[in-house]
C-alpha positions as CSV (number, residue, x, y, z in Angstrom):
1,M,0.0,0.0,0.0
2,E,1.1,3.6,-0.5
3,Q,2.1,5.5,2.5
4,Q,0.2,8.7,3.2
5,G,1.1,11.2,5.8
6,G,0.5,14.8,6.4
7,L,2.1,17.4,8.6
8,G,2.6,16.0,12.0
9,S,1.9,12.4,10.9
10,E,4.0,9.7,12.4
11,S,4.9,8.6,8.9
12,V,6.7,11.8,8.0
13,D,10.4,11.4,7.7
14,K,11.8,14.6,9.1
15,S,15.4,13.6,8.3
16,R,14.7,14.5,4.7
17,V,14.9,18.2,5.6
18,L,18.4,17.7,7.1
19,N,19.7,17.2,3.5
20,I,19.8,20.9,3.1
21,R,23.1,22.6,3.9
22,P,23.1,24.6,7.1
23,L,22.8,28.3,6.4
24,R,25.5,29.2,8.9
25,C,26.8,32.1,6.9
26,L,23.5,34.0,7.0
27,V,22.6,36.6,9.6
28,P,19.1,37.5,10.7
29,I,17.4,40.2,8.6
30,F,15.3,42.8,10.4
31,P,13.3,45.6,8.7
32,S,14.6,49.0,9.2
33,P,12.4,51.6,10.9
34,P,11.0,54.3,8.6
35,G,13.6,56.9,7.7
36,M,16.5,54.8,8.9
37,S,19.1,53.3,6.6
38,S,19.4,49.5,6.5
39,I,23.2,49.8,7.2
40,S,22.8,52.1,10.2
41,S,23.4,51.3,13.8
42,P,21.5,48.6,15.6
43,Q,17.7,49.1,15.6
44,A,15.9,50.5,18.6
45,S,12.6,49.1,17.4
46,P,11.2,45.9,18.9
47,F,12.3,42.6,17.5
48,V,10.5,41.8,14.3
49,C,11.1,38.7,12.2
50,V,10.8,38.8,8.4
51,P,8.6,36.0,7.0
52,P,10.7,33.6,5.0
53,T,8.8,34.4,1.8
54,G,9.1,38.2,2.2
55,P,8.5,41.0,1.9
56,F,12.3,41.7,2.0
57,P,14.1,45.0,2.5
58,P,15.7,46.7,-0.5
59,G,18.7,44.8,-1.9
60,V,17.7,41.5,-0.2
61,S,16.4,38.6,-2.4
62,P,14.6,35.5,-1.4
63,F,16.9,32.5,-0.7
64,F,16.6,28.8,-0.9
65,P,14.5,27.0,0.3
66,F,12.0,29.8,0.4
67,L,12.3,30.7,-3.3
68,I,9.0,29.7,-4.9
69,P,8.4,29.7,-8.6
70,N,5.7,32.1,-9.8
71,E,3.6,29.3,-11.2
72,S,3.5,27.5,-7.9
73,Q,1.9,30.5,-6.3
74,Q,-1.1,30.3,-8.6
75,N,-4.2,28.6,-7.4
76,P,-5.7,25.9,-9.6
77,Q,-9.0,26.8,-11.3
78,A,-11.9,25.6,-9.2
79,G,-14.6,25.4,-11.8
80,G,-15.0,23.1,-14.7
81,F,-13.0,20.0,-15.7
82,N,-9.7,21.8,-16.0
83,S,-7.3,23.0,-13.4
84,T,-3.6,24.0,-13.5
85,I,-1.0,21.5,-12.3
86,Q,1.2,23.3,-9.8
87,S,4.9,23.5,-10.4
88,P,7.1,21.8,-7.9
89,V,8.8,23.7,-5.1
90,P,11.7,22.7,-2.8
91,I,11.1,21.3,0.6
92,T,7.6,20.3,0.0
93,S,7.3,17.4,2.3
94,Y,5.5,19.7,4.7
95,R,3.4,21.6,2.2
96,T,-0.3,21.0,2.1
97,P,-1.2,20.6,-1.6
98,T,-4.1,22.6,-2.8
99,S,-5.1,20.2,-5.5
100,N,-4.7,16.5,-4.5
101,G,-3.9,16.8,-0.8
102,N,-1.3,14.2,-0.9
103,A,1.3,15.0,1.7
104,G,3.0,11.7,0.9
105,S,5.5,10.3,3.3
106,S,9.1,10.3,2.1
107,R,10.2,7.5,4.4
108,R,12.3,4.9,2.7
109,G,13.9,1.6,3.7
110,S,12.8,-1.7,5.1
111,K,9.4,-0.4,6.4
112,N,8.5,0.6,2.9
113,R,9.5,-2.7,1.5
114,K,7.3,-4.4,4.1
115,A,4.4,-2.3,2.8
116,G,5.0,-3.4,-0.7
117,I,6.7,-0.3,-1.9
118,H,9.8,-0.7,-4.0
119,S,12.6,1.2,-5.7
120,Q,13.3,0.0,-9.2
121,P,16.5,0.6,-11.3
122,N,16.0,2.4,-14.6
123,D,18.1,2.5,-17.8
124,D,20.6,4.7,-16.1
125,G,21.3,2.2,-13.4
126,Y,19.4,4.3,-10.8
127,G,16.0,3.7,-9.2
128,D,12.7,4.9,-10.6
129,S,11.4,5.2,-7.1
130,Q,7.8,4.5,-6.3
131,N,7.9,5.4,-2.7
132,Q,8.3,9.1,-3.0
133,G,5.5,11.7,-2.9
134,D,5.0,13.8,-6.0
135,Q,5.9,17.0,-4.2
136,Y,9.0,15.5,-2.7
137,L,10.2,14.1,-5.9
138,S,9.7,17.3,-7.8
139,G,11.5,19.4,-5.2
140,F,14.2,16.8,-4.7
141,S,16.7,18.1,-7.1
142,M,16.1,21.8,-7.4
143,H,19.2,22.4,-5.2
144,V,21.0,19.1,-5.5
145,A,23.7,20.4,-7.8
146,S,24.7,23.2,-5.4
147,A,24.5,20.9,-2.4
148,E,26.8,18.3,-3.9
149,D,29.1,20.6,-5.9
150,T,30.3,22.7,-3.0
151,G,32.2,21.9,0.2
152,K,31.3,22.7,3.7
153,G,32.6,26.3,3.4
154,G,30.6,26.9,0.2
155,R,33.7,26.7,-2.1
156,K,34.1,24.5,-5.1
157,R,36.1,21.4,-4.5
158,G,39.1,21.1,-6.8
159,N,39.5,18.3,-9.4
160,S,41.2,15.2,-8.2
161,Q,41.8,11.6,-9.3
162,R,41.5,8.4,-7.4
163,K,42.4,4.8,-8.0
164,T,40.1,1.9,-7.7
165,R,41.1,-1.2,-5.8
166,S,42.4,-2.7,-9.1
167,G,44.7,0.3,-9.5
168,R,42.7,1.9,-12.3
169,E,42.9,5.7,-12.3
170,I,39.5,7.3,-12.5
171,N,38.0,10.8,-12.4
172,A,36.4,10.4,-8.9
173,T,35.4,13.8,-7.6
174,T,31.8,14.4,-6.8
175,S,32.1,18.1,-7.7
176,D,34.3,18.4,-10.8
177,I,31.2,18.8,-13.0
178,D,28.9,21.7,-12.5
179,L,25.5,20.2,-13.2
180,D,23.9,23.7,-13.3
181,A,26.3,24.9,-15.9
182,L,25.9,21.7,-17.8
183,A,22.1,22.1,-17.8
184,N,22.2,25.7,-18.9
185,D,24.5,24.9,-21.8
186,F,22.2,22.1,-22.8
187,L,19.1,24.2,-22.7
188,Q,20.7,27.0,-24.8
189,S,20.9,24.4,-27.6
190,F,17.1,24.3,-27.9
191,D,14.5,26.7,-29.2
192,L,12.3,27.3,-26.1
193,T,10.2,30.1,-27.6
194,G,7.4,27.6,-28.2
195,F,6.8,27.0,-24.5
196,D,4.4,29.9,-23.9
197,T,1.5,29.9,-21.5
198,I,-0.9,28.4,-24.0
199,R,1.3,25.6,-25.1
200,R,2.2,24.7,-21.5
201,S,-1.5,24.4,-20.8
202,D,-2.5,22.5,-23.9
203,G,0.0,20.6,-26.0
204,D,0.0,18.6,-29.2
205,R,1.8,15.6,-30.6
206,E,4.8,17.6,-31.7
207,L,5.3,19.4,-28.4
208,V,4.9,16.2,-26.4
209,R,7.6,14.5,-28.5
210,Y,9.8,17.5,-28.1
211,V,9.4,17.6,-24.3
212,L,10.2,13.9,-23.9
213,M,13.2,14.2,-26.2
214,M,14.6,17.1,-24.1
215,Y,14.0,15.1,-20.9
216,T,15.8,12.1,-22.4
217,L,18.8,14.0,-23.6
218,L,19.2,16.0,-20.4
219,R,18.8,12.9,-18.2
220,R,21.5,11.2,-20.3
221,R,23.8,14.2,-19.8
222,F,23.4,14.0,-16.1
223,T,23.9,10.2,-16.3
224,Q,27.2,10.6,-18.2
225,A,28.4,13.2,-15.6
226,E,27.5,10.9,-12.8
227,D,29.2,8.0,-14.4
228,S,32.5,9.8,-14.3
229,K,32.3,10.0,-10.5
230,E,33.1,7.4,-7.9
231,S,30.0,6.3,-6.1
232,T,29.7,7.7,-2.6
233,P,28.1,5.5,0.1
234,G,24.7,6.9,1.2
235,V,24.4,9.3,-1.8
236,T,21.6,8.5,-4.1
237,R,22.1,9.4,-7.8
238,R,18.9,10.2,-9.5
239,P,19.5,11.8,-12.9
240,D,15.9,11.1,-13.8
241,L,14.6,13.3,-11.0
242,R,17.2,16.0,-11.5
243,A,16.3,16.3,-15.2
244,G,12.6,16.3,-14.5
245,A,12.7,18.9,-11.7
246,L,14.9,21.2,-13.8
247,L,12.6,21.1,-16.8
248,M,9.6,21.7,-14.6
249,S,11.3,24.7,-12.9
250,K,12.0,26.1,-16.4
251,G,8.4,25.6,-17.6
252,I,9.5,23.1,-20.2
253,R,6.4,20.9,-19.9
254,T,3.0,20.7,-21.5
255,N,-0.6,19.9,-20.8
256,M,-0.4,21.5,-17.3
257,T,-4.1,22.1,-17.4
258,K,-5.7,19.1,-15.7
259,R,-8.6,17.6,-17.6
260,V,-11.0,14.7,-17.7
261,G,-10.5,12.4,-20.7
262,A,-7.9,12.3,-23.4
263,V,-4.7,14.4,-23.2
264,P,-3.6,16.3,-26.3
265,G,-0.6,14.9,-28.0
266,I,-0.7,11.5,-26.2
267,E,-1.9,8.4,-28.0
268,V,-3.3,5.2,-26.6
269,G,-0.4,2.7,-26.5
270,D,2.3,5.3,-25.8
271,I,5.0,4.0,-23.4
272,F,7.1,5.6,-20.7
273,F,10.1,4.3,-18.8
274,F,10.0,7.0,-16.1
275,R,7.2,8.4,-14.0
276,M,8.7,11.9,-14.5
277,E,8.0,11.6,-18.2
278,I,4.3,11.0,-17.5
279,C,4.3,14.2,-15.3
280,L,6.1,16.3,-17.9
281,V,3.5,15.7,-20.6
282,G,0.5,16.0,-18.2
283,L,-0.8,12.4,-18.5
284,H,-0.6,11.9,-14.7
285,A,0.6,14.6,-12.4
286,Q,1.7,12.5,-9.5
287,S,5.3,11.1,-9.4
288,M,4.3,8.4,-6.9
289,A,0.7,8.5,-6.0
290,G,-1.4,6.1,-8.1
291,I,-4.5,8.3,-8.2
292,D,-4.6,11.7,-9.7
293,Y,-7.6,13.9,-9.3
294,M,-9.0,17.4,-9.4
295,S,-11.7,19.5,-7.8
296,L,-14.9,20.0,-9.6
297,K,-17.3,22.8,-8.6
298,I,-20.8,21.5,-8.2
299,G,-23.1,24.5,-7.4
300,L,-21.6,26.1,-4.3
301,D,-19.7,23.0,-3.3
302,E,-16.6,21.3,-4.6
303,E,-15.9,17.6,-4.9
304,P,-12.9,15.6,-6.2
305,V,-13.1,13.5,-9.4
306,A,-10.4,11.1,-10.5
307,V,-8.7,11.9,-13.8
308,S,-6.1,9.1,-14.1
309,I,-4.7,6.1,-12.2
310,V,-1.4,4.2,-12.5
311,S,-1.7,0.5,-11.9
312,S,1.9,-0.3,-11.3
313,G,1.5,-3.9,-10.3
314,S,3.0,-3.3,-6.8
315,Y,-0.3,-3.6,-5.0
316,E,-3.2,-6.0,-5.1
317,D,-4.6,-5.0,-8.5
318,N,-6.1,-7.6,-10.8
319,D,-5.3,-7.0,-14.5
320,E,-5.6,-10.4,-16.0
321,D,-8.4,-9.3,-18.3
322,G,-7.1,-6.8,-20.8
323,D,-10.3,-4.7,-20.8
324,V,-11.1,-4.9,-17.1
325,L,-9.0,-3.6,-14.2
326,V,-9.8,-4.2,-10.5
327,Y,-7.9,-1.4,-8.9
328,S,-6.9,-1.2,-5.2
329,G,-7.3,2.1,-3.4
330,Q,-4.5,4.1,-1.8
331,G,-3.7,4.3,1.9
332,G,-3.1,1.7,4.6
333,V,-0.1,3.3,6.3
334,L,2.5,1.1,7.9
335,R,3.0,2.5,11.4
336,K,6.1,2.3,13.5
337,D,4.7,-0.7,15.4
338,N,4.3,-2.6,12.0
339,V,0.5,-2.4,12.1
340,M,-1.3,-1.8,8.9
341,M,-4.3,0.6,9.1
342,D,-7.5,0.3,7.1
343,Q,-7.8,2.4,4.0
344,K,-10.1,5.5,4.4
345,L,-12.5,7.0,2.0
346,E,-10.5,10.2,1.4
347,R,-8.3,11.8,-1.1
348,G,-7.9,9.6,-4.2
349,N,-10.3,6.9,-2.9
350,L,-13.0,9.5,-2.5
351,A,-12.2,10.9,-5.9
352,L,-12.7,7.4,-7.4
353,E,-16.0,7.0,-5.6
354,K,-17.2,10.3,-6.9
355,S,-16.2,9.4,-10.4
356,L,-18.2,6.2,-10.1
357,H,-21.3,8.2,-9.5
358,R,-20.6,10.9,-12.0
359,G,-19.6,8.4,-14.7
360,N,-16.6,10.4,-16.0
361,D,-13.7,8.8,-18.0
362,V,-10.6,7.9,-16.1
363,R,-7.2,7.5,-17.9
364,V,-5.4,4.3,-17.0
365,I,-1.7,3.8,-17.2
366,R,-0.6,0.2,-16.6
367,G,2.9,-0.7,-15.3
368,V,4.4,-3.8,-16.9
369,R,7.6,-5.6,-16.2
370,D,10.6,-4.6,-18.4
371,E,12.0,-7.9,-19.7
372,S,15.3,-6.2,-20.5
373,N,15.8,-5.1,-16.9
374,A,14.7,-7.6,-14.3
375,T,13.7,-4.9,-11.8
376,G,12.6,-2.3,-14.3
377,K,9.1,-1.2,-15.3
378,I,7.4,0.3,-18.3
379,Y,4.3,2.4,-18.2
380,V,1.7,1.8,-20.9
381,Y,-1.1,4.3,-21.5
382,D,-4.1,2.0,-22.0
383,G,-6.7,4.6,-22.8
384,L,-10.0,5.7,-21.1
385,Y,-11.9,3.6,-18.6
386,N,-15.2,3.9,-16.6
387,I,-15.6,2.9,-13.0
388,Q,-18.5,0.5,-12.8
389,E,-18.6,-0.6,-9.1
390,S,-16.7,-0.3,-5.8
391,W,-16.5,-2.4,-2.6
392,V,-14.4,-3.0,0.4
393,E,-12.6,-6.3,1.1
394,K,-9.9,-7.7,3.4
395,G,-6.5,-7.3,1.8
396,K,-3.5,-9.6,2.1
397,S,-2.4,-7.6,5.2
398,G,-5.8,-8.3,6.9
399,C,-6.9,-4.6,6.6
400,N,-9.8,-3.2,4.7
401,V,-8.9,-2.2,1.1
402,F,-11.1,-0.3,-1.3
403,K,-11.6,-2.0,-4.7
404,Y,-12.8,-0.4,-7.9
405,K,-13.8,-2.2,-11.1
406,L,-12.9,-0.2,-14.2
407,V,-14.0,-1.2,-17.7
408,R,-12.2,0.0,-20.9
409,A,-14.2,2.2,-23.2
410,A,-15.0,0.6,-26.6
411,G,-13.5,1.7,-29.9
412,Q,-9.9,2.4,-28.7
413,P,-6.7,1.0,-30.3
414,E,-5.1,-2.0,-28.6
415,A,-2.5,-1.3,-26.0
416,F,-2.3,-3.6,-22.9
417,T,-4.1,-6.4,-24.8
418,L,-1.5,-6.2,-27.5
419,W,1.3,-6.6,-24.9
420,K,-0.5,-9.7,-23.6
421,S,-0.7,-11.1,-27.1
422,V,3.0,-10.6,-27.7
423,R,3.8,-12.3,-24.4
424,N,1.7,-15.3,-25.4
425,W,3.6,-15.5,-28.7
426,K,6.9,-15.5,-27.0
427,E,5.9,-18.1,-24.4
428,G,4.2,-20.3,-27.1
429,I,0.8,-20.0,-25.5
430,S,-0.7,-18.8,-28.8
431,S,0.7,-18.6,-32.3
432,R,1.3,-15.5,-34.4
433,V,-1.2,-15.2,-37.2
434,G,0.2,-15.0,-40.8
435,V,3.7,-16.4,-40.1
436,I,5.4,-17.5,-43.3
437,L,8.8,-18.2,-41.8
438,P,9.5,-18.5,-38.1
439,D,13.1,-17.3,-38.6
440,L,14.0,-15.4,-41.6
441,T,17.7,-15.4,-40.6
442,S,18.0,-19.2,-40.6
443,G,19.9,-19.0,-37.3
444,A,22.3,-16.2,-38.3
445,E,21.0,-14.0,-35.5
446,S,20.9,-14.9,-31.8
447,L,17.1,-14.1,-31.9
448,P,14.7,-15.3,-34.5
449,V,13.1,-12.8,-36.9
450,S,9.6,-13.8,-38.1
451,L,8.4,-13.2,-41.6
452,V,4.7,-12.4,-41.4
453,N,2.0,-11.5,-43.9
454,D,-1.6,-11.1,-42.7
455,V,-2.5,-8.6,-45.4
456,D,-2.4,-10.3,-48.8
457,H,-1.1,-13.5,-50.5
458,E,2.5,-12.4,-51.1
459,K,4.8,-15.3,-50.0
460,G,7.8,-13.3,-49.2
461,P,10.4,-10.8,-50.5
462,A,12.8,-11.5,-53.4
463,Y,15.6,-14.0,-52.5
464,F,18.6,-12.6,-50.8
465,T,21.4,-14.0,-48.7
466,Y,21.1,-13.1,-45.0
467,F,24.3,-12.1,-43.2
468,P,24.2,-10.0,-40.0
469,T,27.1,-7.5,-40.5
470,L,28.8,-5.3,-43.0
471,K,31.1,-6.7,-45.7
472,Y,34.0,-4.7,-47.0
473,P,35.5,-5.8,-50.4
474,K,39.0,-5.1,-49.2
475,P,40.7,-3.8,-46.0
476,V,40.3,-0.1,-45.4
477,S,43.5,1.8,-45.0
478,S,43.7,4.2,-42.0
479,Q,45.7,7.4,-42.0
480,Q,45.8,7.4,-38.3
481,P,47.4,4.8,-36.0
482,S,44.9,2.5,-34.3
483,L,45.1,2.6,-30.5
484,S,43.5,-0.5,-28.8
485,C,42.5,-0.5,-25.2
486,L,43.9,-2.6,-22.4
487,C,40.7,-3.0,-20.4
488,R,40.7,-6.7,-19.7
489,G,37.7,-6.5,-17.5
490,G,35.8,-4.2,-19.9
491,C,35.9,-0.4,-20.4
492,Q,34.7,1.4,-17.3
493,P,33.3,5.0,-16.9
494,G,35.9,7.5,-16.0
495,D,38.9,5.3,-16.8
496,L,41.6,7.9,-17.8
497,N,43.8,5.2,-19.3
498,C,41.3,3.7,-21.7
499,S,42.2,4.8,-25.3
500,C,38.7,4.1,-26.5
501,I,37.2,6.4,-23.9
502,Q,39.7,9.1,-24.9
503,K,38.6,8.8,-28.5
504,N,35.0,9.3,-27.4
505,G,35.8,12.6,-25.7
506,G,36.6,11.2,-22.3
507,A,33.3,9.4,-21.6
508,L,31.7,6.1,-22.6
509,A,29.1,6.4,-25.2
510,Y,26.7,3.9,-23.7
511,T,25.0,3.2,-20.4
512,S,25.3,-0.2,-18.7
513,L,22.1,-1.3,-20.4
514,G,23.3,-0.3,-23.9
515,V,21.5,3.0,-24.3
516,L,23.4,5.6,-26.3
517,L,24.1,8.5,-23.9
518,C,24.7,11.3,-26.4
519,F,24.5,11.9,-30.1
520,K,27.9,12.2,-31.8
521,S,29.2,12.6,-35.3
522,L,31.2,9.4,-34.7
523,V,31.1,6.8,-32.0
524,H,34.4,4.8,-31.4
525,E,33.8,1.3,-30.2
526,C,36.4,-1.3,-29.2
527,G,37.8,-3.5,-31.9
528,P,39.5,-6.9,-32.4
529,S,42.8,-5.8,-31.0
530,C,41.3,-4.4,-27.8
531,L,41.8,-6.7,-24.7
532,C,38.2,-6.1,-23.4
533,P,35.8,-9.0,-23.5
534,P,32.9,-9.4,-26.1
535,N,30.4,-8.2,-23.5
536,C,32.3,-4.9,-23.0
537,R,30.0,-1.9,-22.6
538,N,31.8,-0.3,-25.5
539,R,30.8,-3.0,-28.0
540,I,27.0,-2.5,-28.1
541,S,26.6,-2.5,-31.9
542,Q,28.7,-5.7,-32.2
543,A,26.5,-7.9,-30.0
544,G,23.8,-8.6,-32.6
545,L,20.1,-8.3,-32.1
546,K,18.8,-7.9,-28.6
547,I,15.2,-7.2,-29.4
548,R,12.7,-9.6,-31.1
549,L,11.9,-8.2,-34.6
550,E,9.5,-9.3,-37.3
551,V,9.5,-8.5,-41.1
552,F,5.8,-7.9,-42.0
553,R,3.7,-7.0,-45.0
554,T,2.4,-3.5,-44.9
555,K,-0.8,-2.4,-46.6
556,D,0.7,-0.1,-49.2
557,R,4.5,0.1,-48.7
558,G,5.7,-3.5,-49.3
559,W,7.6,-5.1,-46.5
560,G,8.4,-3.3,-43.3
561,L,10.1,-3.9,-39.9
562,R,8.7,-3.8,-36.4
563,S,9.5,-5.2,-32.9
564,W,7.7,-7.5,-30.5
565,D,9.6,-5.8,-27.7
566,P,9.3,-2.2,-26.4
567,I,12.3,-0.2,-27.4
568,R,13.5,2.6,-25.2
569,A,14.9,5.9,-26.6
570,G,18.6,5.5,-27.5
571,C,18.5,1.7,-27.6
572,F,20.5,0.0,-30.3
573,I,18.3,-1.8,-32.8
574,C,20.5,-3.2,-35.6
575,E,23.2,-2.2,-38.0
576,Y,22.8,-1.8,-41.7
577,A,24.4,-5.0,-43.2
578,G,25.2,-5.4,-46.8
579,E,28.1,-5.0,-49.2
580,V,30.1,-1.8,-49.3
581,I,30.3,-0.3,-52.7
582,A,33.8,0.8,-53.5
583,K,34.7,4.3,-54.6
584,S,36.2,5.0,-58.0
585,M,39.4,6.9,-58.5
586,E,37.4,10.1,-59.3
587,G,35.5,9.9,-56.1
588,E,32.2,9.1,-57.8
589,I,30.2,6.2,-56.6
590,G,28.4,3.9,-59.0
591,I,24.9,3.0,-57.8
592,D,22.5,0.7,-59.6
593,N,19.3,2.7,-60.2
594,D,17.3,-0.5,-59.8
595,D,18.7,-1.2,-56.4
596,S,16.0,-0.3,-53.8
597,Y,18.2,-1.5,-50.9
598,I,20.8,1.2,-50.9
599,F,22.1,3.1,-47.8
600,D,23.9,6.2,-49.0
601,S,25.7,8.3,-46.4
602,T,26.3,11.0,-49.0
603,R,22.6,11.9,-48.9
604,I,21.5,15.2,-47.3
605,C,19.3,14.7,-44.3
606,E,17.0,17.1,-42.7
607,P,18.3,18.6,-39.4
608,R,17.4,16.0,-36.8
609,E,15.5,17.2,-33.8
610,V,17.3,14.6,-31.7
611,M,20.6,16.6,-32.2
612,P,20.0,20.0,-30.8
613,G,22.0,22.8,-32.4
614,N,23.0,20.7,-35.4
615,S,22.2,22.6,-38.5
616,A,24.2,20.5,-40.8
617,G,21.9,17.5,-40.3
618,S,24.1,14.6,-41.6
619,P,27.0,13.3,-39.5
620,K,30.5,13.9,-40.8
621,L,32.0,10.6,-41.9
622,P,35.7,9.8,-42.5
623,F,34.8,8.8,-46.0
624,P,31.6,8.4,-48.0
625,L,30.0,5.0,-47.3
626,V,27.5,3.4,-49.6
627,I,26.0,0.0,-48.8
628,S,24.0,-2.3,-51.1
629,A,21.7,-4.9,-49.4
630,K,20.1,-6.0,-52.7
631,N,21.8,-9.4,-52.8
632,G,22.6,-9.8,-49.2
633,G,22.0,-8.1,-45.9
634,N,20.0,-8.2,-42.7
635,V,16.7,-6.9,-41.3
636,A,17.7,-3.3,-41.8
637,R,17.0,-3.6,-45.5
638,F,13.3,-3.8,-44.8
639,M,13.1,-0.6,-42.8
640,N,10.9,1.9,-44.6
641,H,11.3,5.7,-45.0
642,S,9.4,8.2,-42.9
643,C,9.6,12.0,-42.9
644,T,8.9,11.8,-39.1
645,P,11.0,8.7,-38.2
646,N,11.4,6.9,-34.9
647,V,14.8,5.6,-35.7
648,Y,18.0,7.3,-36.8
649,W,21.4,6.1,-38.0
650,Q,24.7,6.7,-36.2
651,P,28.2,6.1,-37.7
652,V,30.3,3.7,-35.5
653,V,34.0,3.1,-35.9
654,R,35.4,-0.1,-34.5
655,E,39.1,0.4,-33.6
656,G,40.4,2.0,-36.7
657,S,38.6,2.8,-40.0
658,Y,36.1,0.0,-40.2
659,L,33.0,2.2,-40.3
660,H,29.6,0.7,-39.6
661,I,26.0,2.2,-39.6
662,A,24.1,1.5,-36.4
663,F,20.4,2.3,-35.9
664,F,19.1,3.7,-32.6
665,A,15.6,4.6,-31.4
666,I,14.8,8.3,-31.4
667,N,12.0,8.0,-28.8
668,H,10.3,5.1,-26.9
669,I,8.8,2.8,-29.4
670,P,5.8,0.5,-28.3
671,P,5.6,-3.1,-29.5
672,M,4.4,-3.7,-33.0
673,K,5.1,-0.1,-34.1
674,E,6.7,0.1,-37.5
675,L,10.4,1.1,-37.4
676,T,11.3,3.9,-39.9
677,Y,14.2,6.2,-40.6
678,D,14.7,9.2,-42.9
679,Y,16.4,8.1,-46.2
680,G,17.6,11.6,-46.9
681,T,17.6,13.5,-50.2
682,I,20.1,13.2,-53.1
683,Q,22.1,16.3,-54.0
684,P,20.4,18.5,-56.6
685,G,21.0,17.5,-60.2
686,K,21.7,13.8,-59.4
687,A,19.4,10.9,-60.0
688,E,16.2,12.8,-60.1
689,L,14.5,9.8,-61.7
690,R,14.9,7.9,-58.5
691,R,12.4,10.1,-56.7
692,K,9.4,8.1,-55.3
693,K,6.1,9.1,-53.7
694,C,6.2,9.1,-50.0
695,L,3.3,7.3,-48.2
696,C,4.5,7.8,-44.6
697,G,1.4,9.8,-43.7
698,S,3.1,12.1,-41.2
699,L,2.1,15.7,-40.7
700,R,5.6,16.7,-41.9
701,C,5.7,14.5,-45.0
702,R,7.8,16.0,-47.8
703,G,5.7,14.1,-50.4
704,H,8.6,12.1,-51.8
705,F,11.8,10.2,-50.9
706,Y,14.6,8.5,-52.8
């Protein structure tokens, strides 16, 4: 059960406040009597204390933790189905929220685990905590950079180096990177003029995608900075919270207006790997609480109505039926004497009860297990539900628990039911309809790739030889000496002696789960001469397929590619395999006009939104690379073009000049969503006859591709 506690409750963990640095250098501030200078002699007036939020004498500014953003001082709208979601403020464990009333205990540890509350690692290696109140999570990292980056005296600690037990020298200070400066530099790379009051209140698909992309990139920047530090016992690293709190404080969010029903720019089936993502786009305002609600004015009175719930699977919910959810209410606090209390009909529980009688739609976000991360979780937006009935029953703890039966509204796209179908295919419980070949690769890949056609009678693509990697006709000469690394145990973050890390700008390009941390013109991976093992963190694109793919027949674009598995943003998908077409002496490249399976790095690409500040668009390669997959290649040859793609290509060099093209996800991609990338355009005056009509259907469609 979720822990709830307000001011003065036994469940409030007051030690959280002690994380703030003592303000020993500050002196009391007293207002000067009228007509007296503030720098004059001691005052003769009686002792008067200035409230922490002001008003302040001239020349004195509010200071942390009493600096409150302007938006947080606004009251939510009381009438109608809309109200503004408040911005987070620091030190809010003690604030009484005006909207949801969730004070939320921030207590962590063994007692929370006994209550069924867990902390789960995410793709950064840190926990996506579910036992933090929304206000505490949001305010968590507004000051964390200054608290960690300064010493006791308020001075910056100098750079230093330490050695691990194995003797490896690493960059180990906890303050050598100014996260505030890093964040400011990052935000300057983006055009933030679109985040006006109107777009913050009501977004669209483009803005939702932009916000999530900014959050993903900023979180990775923080992750990369944290990776270069040595872990400190007792210090929790939460780049996901830092990034989310920073963007919220800057107003970089959308759909702040609470509403009943669908949220602009969010589609049924969208997936999220972090609770902060859901908050930033306005799908669910609570970082921890499972029930989000708002006040609705009925005549002269107000009553709460539920707008969304998150069924994370941590409680006693029953979600076996894809269209019916039996949801457990919130509450049931674990006291100090290990006694569970009955749930009460208040806050979120009361809002669900009111929504039952009003019959309003409730958004449902389901938490499912992340198969690529044993302790991770993925949140799936399953659409709109209606509450049909409620009751009270004894829970597993022996206490009374509120139960609510929700039924999915008809006519919505598949979401959670599709996840269940894919799971049954993998486990062999049911068979995939329309399968022509169970494994198109004939065992060449570590995971099978199904060939599926449930559209027409086409029996398969033209014959080709499947091979999983790139083939060069002859060795490539390098003008620079190749430096192999000596990392026998694998390349580690912050290792100053690793030549591969040095070639990548001093930091590893990937997280421990294989997510690309930053977008580079060229990624340097370890090669055959490096002493690191095959599972080294710097060999991600060499490990083959890690997600279950299928080649399928589209309705109007031939064969396409999609995944049975969810794909997180930045995750490696596959490389473009085929035969490298050699250059002629004049530098021109001979391309067969009938070859529809060409990857041409010389094409001009539109500036990618995933690379802020990049006006050139295409990466700069050591030499032009053209690959033909007509006669032989891998699954990448089936990836179709889109003017709004969800996949991008990244040049990767493996120890020297052996260049490869790796594909990564731009954003989170749900299962069974077609994978597409931008083919780019040919330089003016060349091969105009190869122009084809584009059928991608996106709002930004150029109308043609090559």
